[in-house]
N, C-alpha and C positions, 0 to 999 in steps of 0.2 A: 681776570682769569676766566677764560672761556672753555666750556666743555663741548667738544664736537661729537655729535652722534654719527657713528658710521656703521649702520646695521650691515651685518654680513649677509650676502646673497646665497641662498641655498640652491644647489644644482643637483639634478638627478645624476645618478651614477651612469657613466657611459656604457654602451653595450659593445664589449670587446671580447668575444670568445677567445680562450687561450689557444685554440688551434691556429688562429691567424698568426700568432707569434711563433708557435712551435714549428710551423712548416717553413719558416725561413731557413734556407740552406738545406732543405730536406733532400736526401739522396737515396740511392739504392740500398746502401748498407743499413741506414736507419729504417728503411721500409722492411727489410728482411727481419730486423730485430723486432719491429712492431708486429709483424705477421706471426712470428713464433710466440711472442708474449701474448698476443690476442688469442691464439689457439690454446695456449696453456691455461689462461684464466677462463676461457670458454668451457674447457673440460671441467674445471673446478666448479664453475657456476651452474652447470647443468643440473646436478643433483640438488644443489641448494635452491635454485629457482623452483624446481618441482616440489621439493619438500616444504619450502616456505609457503608456496601456494596452497598446498594441502593443509598445513598447520593453520593457515589463516582462514580456513573454512570455505575457500572458493574453488579448490581443485587444482590439478597440476597445470592445466592450460593457462589460466591467468598469471600464474607465477612465471611461466616461460615467456609469455607475451610481455610481461613487465621487464624481464631481463633483455629481451630483444629491442623493444621500442624505447623503453626508459634508458637502458644501457647505452644505446646508440646516441640518443639526444643529449644525455648528460656529457658524454665525451665530445659531442659536436659543439655544444653551446656553453659548457661549463668553464670555470675559471682555474682549473687545475690541469697540469700537463699529463698526469698519469692516473687521475681518478677513474675508478671503475664503478659504475652504478648498477642498481638492480633492486629487487626486493630484499628487505632486511629483516632480521629477527626482531628488531625493535618494534616493528609494526604488527607482529603476530597477535599479541593479546588484544590490541585495539581493533584490529581488523576482524578477528573472530567475534568479538562482542558486537561490532557494528553489523556484520553479516547476519548474526542471529536476531538482532533487533530491527534492522531496517531492510535487509535483503541486499543482494549483490548490486542491482542497478543503483540503488541509493548510495552504496559505498563508492561506486565509481564516480558518481556525481560529487560526493564529498571529497574525493581525491582531486578532482578537477578544481574544486573550490580552494583546496590547499595549494594547488599549483598557482592559481591567481594570487593568493596571499604571498607566496614565496617570490613571485615576480615583483610585486609591489615592495616587499621587504628589500630586495636587491636594488631596485630603483631608488629607494629612499636611503640607501647606504646603511641599512641596519645590520649588514653582515659583520661589521666591526664591533657591534654591541653584543653579539652572542657570547663574547668572552665574559660578560658580566653575570652570566648564569653561574651561581655558586657551585663549587665542586661537590659539596654534600648532596645537592639536588641531582646533578648528573650521575654521580656514583650510586645514589639511591635508586633512581629509576633504571639504571643499567643493570644492577643486580636484580631488581624486580622483574625486568624484562627477561633476564636469563631464567629465573624461576618460572615465569609464565610459559616460556618455550618448553622447559622441562615437563611441566604439567600437561601440555598439549601432546606430548609424545609418550605418556604413560600407557595409554590405550593401545597404540600400535606396537609398542615395545613388548607389552605383555600379551598381546593378541586377545584382548578382552572383547566380549560381546555384550552389548547393552540390551539385547532381546528385541521384541517387537511389541507394538501397541495393540489395542483391541481390534484395529482394522488390518493388522498383519504387516504394517509398515515398520521398517527398522527404526528403532529409537536412535536419535542423534545425541552426541555428547554435548552436555550443557556448556555454554561459553563462560558463564560466571564461575568464579573460583570455588565458592562454597558448594553450590549445587554440583559442580564438576567433581569435587572431592567425594561428595556423598554418592554420586553415581558410580564413580570408580571403585569405591569401597564395596558397594552392593554387587558390582560385576566381578569381583575378585574370584569367585568360584568358577568363572568361565575362562580362567587363564589358560593359555596354550603353552605347554612345556616346550614344544619344538620351537615356537616363536621366541620364547625367552632364551633358550640355548643359542639359537642363531643370532639373536640380538646381542647377547653377551660376547660371543665370539667375534662378531663384527666390531663391537665397541673396543675390545682388546686389540683387534687389528688396527683400528684407527689410533689407539693410544700408543701402541708399540711400533708403528710404522717408522722406519729410520728416516731421520730428517734429510739426509743426503739423497735418499731414494725419492723423498717427497718433492724435491726440486725438479725431478724429471717426470714422475708419475704420482699425481696427488692421491693421498690415501682414501679420500672420499670416493673417487672413481673406482678404486680397487674394491672398496666395500660394496659399492653398488653392483659391480660386475660379479663379485662373489655371491651376492644375494640372488642375482639373476641366474647364476650357474646352479644354485640350489633349486630354484624354481624349475629350471629346465630338467634337472636330474629327477625331481619328484614327478614329472610328467612323462617320463619314459614309460614305454609299454609295460615293463615288468613292475614298475613302482606306482603307476598311476592309480592302482586300486587301493593303495595305502593312504587314505585321506588324512590320517593324523599327521603325516609328514608334510603336508602342504601348508603354506602360509598365505596370508592375505597379500594381494598385489594391487597395483594401481588399476589394473584391468578389472579385478573383482570388486574393488571399492568404488570405482568410477567407470561404469560400463561404456560411457561415451568416449573415454580416454582423452586423447588430444587430437582435435581435428587436423587431418593431414591436408597439406596444400598451401600453407602460408597463413598470412594474417588477413583478417576481414575488418573493414572499417564500418562502425555502426554507432549511432547516437544511443546512449543508454536511456532506457525508459525509467522514469522515476515519478514519485508522487510529490507534486508541488507543496503539499501540506507538510512535508517533512523538512523543507529547506531550513526553517528556523532551528529545528532540532539538530541539523547537520553543521551549523556554524561553529559550535564549540569543538566538536571532533575535528573539523577541518583545521582550526587553529592548532589543535594538539598535533595533528599530522604534520602541519607546516613547521611548528617549533621543533618537533622531533627530527624531521628531515633536515632542518637547518643545523641542529646540533650534531647529528650523526655525520652529515656530509662535511661540515667545516672541521670537525675533529679529525675525520679521515684525511682531509686535505692538509691539515697541519702535520699529521704523522708522515704523510707523503713528502712534504717539504723537507722534513728532517732527514728522510732517507735519500733524497736526490739533491739536496742542497739547492732548493728552488723556493720561490715565493708565489703562492696562489693569490688570485683576486677573489676575495670573499664575497663581494657583492655580485660579481659576475657568476660565481658559483651558485649563489642563490637564484639568480635569474635562470641559469641552466637547469637547475633542479625544478624550478617552477614550470618551465616549458615542458620538461619531461613528464611531470605529474599532470599537466593540463592535457597533454596529447595521449599519453599511454592508455588511460581509460577508454578512449575512443576505439582502441583495438582490443579491448577486453582485459587489459592488464591492471594489476593492483598498484598501490603506491610504491615509489622507488626513491632511493637516496644513494649517496656515495657510501660504500662499505669498506671498512678497514682491511678485512681479511683478503678480499679479492684485489683491492688496490695494492696491498703488500705483495701478493702473488704476482701481480702485473709488473711491479718494480723488480722483484727478484728474477723474473723471466727476461728482463732486459728492455722493457718498454722505454721509448724515447719521446713519444708524443701521444695525443688523444687518438691517433689512428689505431693504436693497440686496443683501446676500449671499443672502438667501432668494429674492429675485426672480431672481438669477443661476441658482440651482438650478432654479427653475421653468421658466426659459427652456430649459435643457438637457433637462428632462423633456418639454417641448413638442417639441423636436427629435426625441427618441426616439419620441414618439407619432405625429408628423405626417410628419417628413422623414427617417425612418430609411432608406427606399429610396434616397435621394439620396446618403447617406453612402458607400455602396459604390463610388461613382464617384470618390472622392478618391484621387489617386495617392499611393503610399507615399513617393515621392521628395519630394513637397510637404511631408508631415509630417516627413520627415527634415531638410529644410532649416530648418523651424521649430524643431525640437528642437536642431539644431546651433547655431542662433542663441541659443537659451535657454542651452545649455551654455557657449557662449562668453562670454555676459554674466554667468553666475552664478559663474564661476571667479574666484578672487582671485589673478590672475596676477601682480600687482605684488609679491606675497610672494616670488616667485623672484628678482626684482631686488633686494629688500631683505635677502636672506639674509646678505650680508656685513656688514650694519649691525647685525644682532642678535647676542646672545650665542650661542656655539656650542651651548649646551644647547637654546635655543629653536629654532634652525635644525634641530637633530637631531630634535626632537619633530615639527616640521612635515614634514620629509622622510620620516621613518618612517611617520607617519600617512598621508601622501599615497601613498607607495609601497605600503603594505599595502592601502589602499582600492582602488587600481587593480589590483594583481596578485592579491589574494585577495578579501576582501569587507569590508564595513563593520563587521561584528561583530568580526572580528579587529583591524581598525584602531582601533576605539574602545577596545577592551580594552587593547591594548598601548600605544596613544597616551596614554591616561589613566594607565596604570601608569608609563610612562616619565616623564610630566610630574609625577606624584606623587613619584617617587624623586628627581627633580631639585629639586623644591620642598623636600623634606626636607633635601637636601644644602645648599641655599641657606640655609635657616633655621639649620641646624647651623653653617654657616660664619660666621653673624652673631652666634652666641651665645658669650659669653665668661664665664669665671669667674676673676676677678682677685683677687690678694692686695692688700689696702690696707695699706701700711706706716704706722707711726705718724706719720712726717713728712708723708706725703701726706694723712692724715686731718687732722692739725693745720693743714696749709696750706689745706685745703678748708673746715674747719668752725671755724677759729679756734684761737689758741694756748691757749685755756682748756680745750680738749677733749684730754686726755691719755689715751692708751690704756695701761692698766696692763700690766706684765710678765705674760706667761702668757695674754694675750688676742690672738687672731688674727681679722682681719676679712676675709671673702670677699664681694666684690660681684659680683652676677650681672647681666649685660647681655643684653637680648634675650629671645626666647621660649625657654623651657626645655622642649622637646618630646622625643619619643623618639629623634630623630636626634642630639640633643646631650646627653641626660641623663647619659651616662657621664662627662661632664666634672665632675660633682659628686664623683666618686670622688677627685678631686684634694684635696678637703677633708681627707681622712684621710691620703692618701699623702704630702702635702707637710708635714704638721705635725711639729714636733720634739717631743722628749720633755718639754719644760717647758711645753707648751701645756695650759692648764686650761679655757679657755672659747673656743668658736668662735662668731662672730657671722656669720650669713648676712644680708647687706644686699640686700634685694630691691626697692629703690625703682626700679631700672632694669630690672626683670624684668617683661615685658609679659604673659606667659601661661605656663601650665604644663599638663601632661597627666598621665595616670595613671602613665606610665613615670617621669616626674620625681618624682611623689609616692612611688612605690615606692622610688626611689633615696634620697630623703630619709629615709624610714622605716628603710631599711637602715643609713644613716649614723648616724641617731640611736641605733639599737640597738647598734651597735658603740661609739659614744661612751659609752653607759651602761655597757657592759662595762668600759671603761677609766676610768670615773668622771670623764668629761668633761661639761661643760655646753654646751648648744646654745641660742642666742638667735636668734630671728627678728625682723627689724625692717624696716619700710617696705614690707610686702607690699601690692601693689595689689589692686583689688577682685576680679578673677577668681581670682588666686592665693590671696587671703585666704579667699574663699568656699570654694574647693576644699579648702584645708587645714582649714577649720573643719568642713565636712561630713564629712570623712573621720575626724575625731577626732584628727588629728595635733597640733593646737594644744593640745588637752587633755592629750595624751601628753607633749608638751614642757613643759607647764605654762603656764597663761595669764599667770603672773607673768613668764615669759620671752619674751613676745610684746610687742614695743615698736613705737611708731609711727614712730620715727626713730632715726638712728644715735646721737645724743647720749644719748637715754634708754637705748639698748642698752649703751653704754659705761658709763653709771652703774650699770646692773644688773650688768654684768660685774665692776665694781669691788667691788660689794657681795658678789657670789658669791666673789671671791678673798679679800677681807679677812675675811669671816665664815665661811670654809669650815670652820673648826674649831669653829664655834659654831652648830649648827643652829637653836637657838631665836632667835638674832638674825636669821638668814637669813629665818626664817618671819615674824618681826615686820616686817622690812624689806620683804618681798614683799607683806604685807598693806597696808603704807603706800603702796607703789607702786601697787597695784591700786586 
């Protein structure tokens, strides 16, 4: 009986952007649909890109640049037919913290590092493994991110003023959660009633805007235009003297506004000493980008009855995040809301996403001076609505229906995302989920002794286990969390045991730790002149035992397909123990 080793050859994922497939049979009719869809989603993205850039602490320009460059490259190189990319609310908290700690140039470098990580993930075919991230972890940081976005919009929504420092410079809003809450509480006396009233009205407008109207005119654009109308009204000659009616705008908060004239390529300046500190946030950005984009692509597949290429999508996201910072843009990913808008507007190919990016570029070139008149409270109302809709709030109502372990993972991930940052939340959330998974696997793994009566009852009266033979049956996956249960094989044996049969027919999988325990057990058995027989091993277990050489060490004549053959082999070993030549002859006949 020979075991052939046939190691599988790993291959990198091919680079095949979805646009190559989507443009087959492309015609004028599809082009018109993509143009209209691209313009529609471009209008929706305008306020979101600006608002997310401001909320991330980098200003309106980098948010728009991210939508232009990142959105174009995601559509051009991604693995989804209708995915739309750009800055996302998921990055707001992490970006704000990084900007406060490292500065904008280092944040751009960190985003480029995340891009490289995403490209490598795609090439290594890790896209299909993203589904192994537990739902409590994704739900926990999604709700946490929504709360983070809400906290970043309290100041502009209430029109708060943090005052100035001893040198007369305006104090900035802290990025960390607890200092932010303290600063907001202290600034409550500076609340602007006009800003609050305008913000509430705009939020109600967003909330009550009819859905059938929203298919033609997005509510976010109406809210922004209404806010700009208020700004224009309060600057009329007759009302310009009533300062209490005026609200903060992009122009008053960011005097430089958005540079007019298009994009500028430049290498970000950064401190080489911070590279090591940026590695962990870069992995957090990459993981979040992968989760967000692939989740969005899955939703898109369901809406258009298509199938995206997850590994190509990661490579497209990686290219976008590698290149976008070179034009001053922040991290980008595929986003569900804009992708769904793209689909509802009739998009048929990645061309729609590229048109969306071109529209944003046109705004920067032509209408940049108008953007400065957008009130921050209007963008705050839009982002609060985005945060409200992205949060999986029903998870809180369902906590008592889940196992306590799942609820704990969700609450820990949520709390860490809100109070600290996404990097810490993802690390600890995944670690906690992994520990609980190992515990659950270990709880379902059993190593049971099969008595002679039980064996005869299961396999027939003609299968009689000889004296001196003990059978252990393994149930479930024998992984590192449960491998110590194999020690019972030797601990529970009595002095008259001569042969041990490990019945693996119900053993679904094993790992290196279980293999190591098996090797130790076999070594101890050889010292005591005991025989070990393996029977019924399933494909994964059999292949691992064969590749490691363990089956050869045990003896291929002691590897049996089922329990009946194993018992026969055990009988031969016991009956012929004193006659090695007969054993060898019997083993050859069995093989």
